[in-house]
C-alpha positions as CSV (number, residue, x, y, z in Angstrom):
1,M,123.7,87.4,89.5
2,L,126.7,87.8,91.8
3,E,127.2,90.5,94.3
4,K,130.0,92.1,92.3
5,H,127.7,92.2,89.2
6,A,124.9,93.7,91.2
7,K,127.2,96.4,92.5
8,L,128.2,97.4,89.0
9,V,124.6,97.5,87.8
10,S,123.5,99.5,90.8
11,I,125.6,102.4,89.5
12,T,123.0,102.9,86.8
13,I,120.3,103.7,89.3
14,P,121.8,106.9,90.8
15,L,122.8,107.7,87.2
16,V,119.1,107.9,86.1
17,W,118.1,109.4,89.4
18,G,120.5,112.2,88.7
19,F,117.9,113.5,86.3
20,S,115.1,113.5,88.9
21,Y,115.7,117.0,90.3
22,I,115.9,118.4,86.8
23,F,112.6,116.7,85.8
24,M,111.0,117.8,89.1
25,T,112.1,121.4,88.4
26,F,110.2,121.4,85.1
27,G,107.2,119.5,86.6
28,I,106.4,121.5,89.7
29,A,106.1,124.7,87.6
30,Q,102.7,123.5,86.5
31,I,101.7,120.3,88.2
32,P,100.6,120.0,91.9
33,T,102.7,117.9,94.3
34,F,100.5,114.8,94.7
35,E,99.4,114.8,91.1
36,L,103.0,114.8,89.9
37,V,103.7,111.8,92.2
38,T,100.5,110.1,90.9
39,L,101.5,110.5,87.3
40,R,105.1,109.3,87.6
41,C,104.1,106.2,89.6
42,S,100.9,105.3,87.7
43,I,102.7,105.5,84.3
44,A,105.6,103.5,85.6
45,F,103.3,100.9,87.1
46,L,101.3,100.5,83.9
47,V,104.3,100.1,81.7
48,M,106.1,97.6,83.9
49,G,102.8,95.8,84.7
50,V,102.2,95.2,81.0
51,L,105.8,94.1,80.4
52,F,105.9,91.7,83.4
53,F,102.2,90.7,83.5
54,K,102.9,86.9,83.4
55,H,105.6,87.3,86.0
56,L,103.3,89.2,88.4
57,K,100.5,86.6,87.9
58,N,102.9,83.7,88.9
59,Y,104.0,85.4,92.1
60,L,100.8,87.2,93.2
61,S,99.9,86.5,96.9
62,K,98.4,88.2,99.9
63,V,101.9,88.6,101.5
64,L,103.2,90.2,98.3
65,L,100.3,92.6,98.2
66,L,100.8,93.5,101.9
67,Y,104.5,94.1,101.5
68,S,103.9,96.1,98.3
69,A,101.3,98.3,100.0
70,I,103.7,99.1,102.8
71,A,106.6,99.8,100.4
72,G,104.3,101.8,98.2
73,L,103.2,104.0,101.2
74,L,106.9,104.7,102.1
75,L,107.7,105.4,98.4
76,F,104.8,107.8,98.0
77,S,105.9,109.6,101.2
78,V,109.4,109.9,99.9
79,F,108.3,111.4,96.6
80,A,105.8,113.8,98.2
81,C,108.3,115.1,100.7
82,L,110.9,115.5,98.0
83,V,108.7,117.5,95.8
84,V,107.7,119.8,98.7
85,G,111.5,120.2,99.4
86,V,112.2,121.3,95.9
87,T,109.3,123.6,96.0
88,Y,110.1,125.5,99.2
89,T,113.9,125.5,99.3
90,D,116.8,125.5,96.9
91,A,117.8,122.3,95.1
92,S,121.2,122.1,96.6
93,T,119.9,122.1,100.2
94,T,117.2,119.6,99.2
95,G,119.7,117.3,97.5
96,F,122.0,117.4,100.5
97,L,119.4,116.7,103.1
98,Q,117.8,113.9,101.1
99,S,121.2,112.4,100.6
100,T,121.7,112.1,104.4
101,T,120.0,108.7,103.9
102,V,123.6,107.4,103.6
103,V,124.1,108.1,107.3
104,I,120.5,107.3,108.4
105,V,120.5,103.7,107.0
106,P,123.4,102.4,109.1
107,L,122.0,104.2,112.2
108,M,118.6,102.5,111.7
109,Q,120.4,99.2,111.0
110,V,122.1,99.5,114.5
111,I,118.7,99.8,116.1
112,F,117.2,96.8,114.2
113,D,120.3,94.5,114.6
114,R,121.3,95.8,118.0
115,K,124.9,95.7,116.8
116,L,127.3,98.6,116.3
117,P,128.4,99.2,112.7
118,Q,132.0,98.6,111.7
119,V,134.5,101.5,112.1
120,R,135.0,101.4,108.3
121,T,131.2,101.9,107.8
122,M,131.1,104.9,110.1
123,L,134.2,106.4,108.5
124,A,132.6,106.0,105.1
125,C,129.5,107.7,106.4
126,L,131.5,110.7,107.6
127,I,133.6,111.0,104.4
128,T,130.5,110.8,102.2
129,L,128.5,113.3,104.3
130,V,131.3,115.9,104.2
131,G,131.5,115.3,100.4
132,L,127.8,115.8,100.0
133,A,127.9,119.0,101.9
134,L,130.8,120.4,99.8
135,L,129.3,119.3,96.5
136,S,125.8,120.6,97.2
137,G,126.8,123.9,98.8
138,A,123.7,123.5,100.9
139,Q,122.6,126.4,103.0
140,L,121.7,124.9,106.4
141,M,121.6,128.0,108.7
142,T,117.8,128.1,108.5
143,L,115.5,125.0,108.3
144,N,112.3,126.1,106.5
145,L,109.4,123.9,105.4
146,G,111.3,122.7,102.3
147,A,114.4,121.7,104.3
148,I,112.3,119.8,106.9
149,A,110.4,118.0,104.2
150,A,113.7,117.0,102.5
151,L,115.1,115.7,105.7
152,L,111.9,113.8,106.4
153,S,112.2,112.3,102.9
154,A,115.7,111.0,103.8
155,V,114.4,109.3,106.9
156,I,111.5,107.7,105.2
157,Y,113.7,106.6,102.3
158,A,116.1,105.0,104.7
159,G,113.1,103.1,106.1
160,H,112.1,102.1,102.6
161,I,115.6,100.7,101.9
162,L,115.6,98.6,105.0
163,F,112.0,97.4,104.6
164,S,112.7,96.5,100.9
165,K,115.8,94.5,102.0
166,F,113.7,92.7,104.5
167,A,110.9,92.0,102.0
168,V,112.9,90.7,99.1
169,Q,114.3,88.0,101.3
170,R,110.7,86.6,101.6
171,I,108.9,87.6,98.3
172,D,109.7,88.1,94.6
173,A,111.8,91.3,94.3
174,T,110.7,92.2,90.8
175,S,107.0,91.9,91.7
176,L,107.6,94.0,94.8
177,G,109.3,96.7,92.7
178,I,106.4,96.9,90.3
179,L,103.4,96.6,92.7
180,Q,104.8,99.2,95.1
181,L,104.5,101.7,92.3
182,G,100.9,100.8,91.8
183,F,100.1,101.4,95.5
184,A,102.1,104.6,95.5
185,S,100.0,105.8,92.6
186,L,96.8,104.9,94.5
187,Y,97.9,106.9,97.5
188,G,98.7,109.7,95.1
189,V,95.3,109.7,93.5
190,L,93.5,109.8,96.9
191,S,95.8,112.6,98.2
192,S,95.4,114.6,95.0
193,L,91.6,114.4,95.1
194,F,91.4,115.4,98.7
195,F,94.0,118.1,98.9
196,E,94.6,119.5,95.4
197,K,92.9,120.8,92.3
198,V,93.6,118.5,89.5
199,V,95.5,120.1,86.6
200,F,95.8,118.4,83.2
201,P,99.5,118.7,82.1
202,S,100.1,120.7,79.0
203,G,103.2,121.7,77.2
204,L,106.2,119.7,76.1
205,S,108.4,120.4,79.1
206,S,105.7,119.1,81.5
207,W,105.3,115.8,79.6
208,I,109.1,115.4,79.3
209,A,109.3,115.8,83.1
210,I,106.4,113.4,83.7
211,L,107.7,110.7,81.3
212,G,111.3,111.1,82.5
213,L,110.3,110.7,86.2
214,A,108.0,107.8,85.3
215,L,110.1,105.7,82.9
216,L,113.7,106.4,84.0
217,C,113.5,107.4,87.6
218,S,110.6,105.2,88.7
219,A,110.0,102.3,86.3
220,Y,113.7,101.5,85.9
221,G,115.1,103.0,89.1
222,F,112.8,101.5,91.7
223,V,112.1,98.1,90.1
224,M,115.8,97.6,89.5
225,L,116.5,98.7,93.1
226,A,114.2,96.1,94.5
227,K,115.8,93.4,92.4
228,L,119.4,94.4,93.3
229,Q,118.6,94.4,97.0
230,S,118.5,90.6,96.8
231,Y,122.2,90.7,96.4
232,V,123.7,93.8,98.2
233,S,123.4,95.1,101.8
234,A,121.2,97.9,102.8
235,E,124.2,99.9,103.8
236,F,125.8,99.6,100.3
237,T,122.5,100.6,98.8
238,G,122.5,103.8,100.8
239,F,126.1,104.6,99.9
240,M,125.7,103.9,96.2
241,F,122.8,106.4,96.0
242,S,125.0,109.1,97.6
243,L,126.3,109.2,94.0
244,E,123.0,110.7,92.9
245,P,124.0,114.4,93.6
246,V,127.2,113.8,91.7
247,F,125.3,112.8,88.6
248,T,122.8,115.6,89.2
249,A,125.7,118.2,89.3
250,I,127.1,116.7,86.0
251,F,123.7,116.9,84.3
252,A,123.1,120.4,85.6
253,M,126.4,121.5,84.1
254,I,125.5,119.9,80.7
255,I,121.8,121.0,80.5
256,F,121.8,124.3,82.4
257,G,125.4,125.4,82.0
258,E,126.0,125.4,85.8
259,S,129.5,125.2,87.1
260,L,131.1,123.7,90.2
261,Q,133.4,125.5,92.5
262,I,136.7,123.8,93.6
263,K,135.1,122.6,96.8
264,G,132.4,120.9,94.7
265,Y,134.9,118.8,92.8
266,F,136.6,118.0,96.1
267,G,133.2,117.0,97.5
268,A,132.6,114.7,94.6
269,I,136.0,113.0,95.1
270,L,135.1,112.4,98.8
271,I,131.8,110.9,97.9
272,L,133.5,108.4,95.5
273,I,136.1,107.6,98.2
274,G,133.3,107.0,100.8
275,G,131.4,104.7,98.3
276,L,134.6,102.7,97.5
277,L,135.3,102.4,101.2
278,A,131.8,101.1,101.9
279,S,131.8,98.6,99.1
280,S,135.2,97.1,99.8
281,K,135.3,93.5,100.9
282,K,135.5,92.6,104.6
283,A,138.9,91.4,105.4
284,N,137.7,88.9,108.0
285,I,135.4,86.9,105.6
286,S,136.9,83.8,104.1
287,D,136.6,83.1,100.4
288,K,134.3,80.2,101.1
289,E,132.0,82.3,103.3
290,Q,132.0,85.1,100.8
291,E,131.1,82.8,97.9
292,S,128.2,81.3,99.8
293,S,126.8,84.7,100.7
294,T,127.1,86.3,97.3
295,S,126.4,83.6,94.7
296,C,122.8,82.9,95.4
297,A,120.7,82.9,92.2
298,Y,117.6,84.8,91.9
């Protein structure tokens, strides 16, 4: 897979994640936070584990398990904070704050690399952030528990992106993507048993929410994310997933009949501009250097 192919495929991930807020809205009506995280991760892990059993067996190692345990803890924390955010504040504010990952990733990268980001990267951050604010219509005058949880989710998610980028350069990406879901489900089980009363899901809407979160948003989304990070930068990953609220708005219009104001459409355009600016080729990289950095086979 080439970098240009990976970037095209990566669009499908925020596409399926666009359903996540809709699924969570249905799920949290009946299912406690940690249990919902447990169900989505465990079902995703079991399905992908069966499909890729031989693959996992070939790459299983102590290092893989260690990295997967760390990635799974980060992933579980992202999910848990996000569900708390949706529960205690409006979806638009949650979506905006969680999407600030697009700015947090390059800032964290500065700390790790001890190198200032390019002007183009910071400009793309600013354009995308303004677009997200306009699209979501977030109410940020008061930071309640839900808003704080959503912002914390964004910080942890940025850490997960950077850690995954680090890990897939050393271990098998597909195996990491699958096993992290297994560890996330384990953390969810323990948290649910200690802090919640287990509720067996009932009703069609609850199971649609659970299976949607498990199969689309987790099984496909996070396994494919881990694989694609072998080919694209962490900054590009953060920018690409700023498209998630765009798809969320589109699906909300289709499913719930919601409508966007003029500023929402303008915000969506700014997000697309920011993503295109972030994904454009560096002018100072020669064709030979670019080919050697993007044509590695997985």
